[in-house]
N, C-alpha and C positions, 0 to 999 in steps of 0.2 A: 756757474751755468747761466746766471742772469745776464752778465755782460756779454757772454758769447751769443746768446739769443738776441740781445739788443743790437749787436753788430750785424747779425744776419737779417735784421729788419723787423723783428717782432717787437711789439710794444707790450712788454710784460714786466711786472715788478718781482722782487725777490720772494714775496709771500706766495704769489701764484705759482712761481717756478718750484718752490718747495712743496706746495700741495700737489702739483702734478707729478713731481718725482716721488713723493711718498705714496701716492695712489698707484703708481706703476712699479713700485719696489725698486727704485733706483738709488736709494740712499744707502750709505754705508752704516753698518751697525756701530753703536757707540762703544768706546773702550771702557772697561770697568777700571776703577781706581784700585790700586793695590794698597791695602791697609798697612800702616806702620806696625812694626813689631817692637814692642817695648820690653825691657827687662822686668819680669814680674817678681821673681824672688831671687835676689842676689845677696848673699850674706858672706862678707869677708871674715875669715878667721885667722888673724895673725898669730904666729907662733911665739914671737918675742915682743916686748914693748918697743915701740917706735919703729917697727918694721913695715907698718902700713899706715899711711897718712892719706886721708880722703878729704875732698873739698867739694862743696856744691856751690857753683857760681851761678847766681840768678841774673845779674846784670853787670856788664863791664863798660867803662867809658874809654873810648880810644881817642 
């Protein structure tokens, strides 16, 4: 909005343009961040030995 107003001949900075838009309810509402869903309780139950192998990789070098 500020560059548009400056092209139209108004001497206004971005702070003043923001204050004017906020006071006239011209700002868009902010989007809320969606939280991550983590696995809370996962317990693997293998039926035979060596049927389930798990690994937790913290850091890998490529």
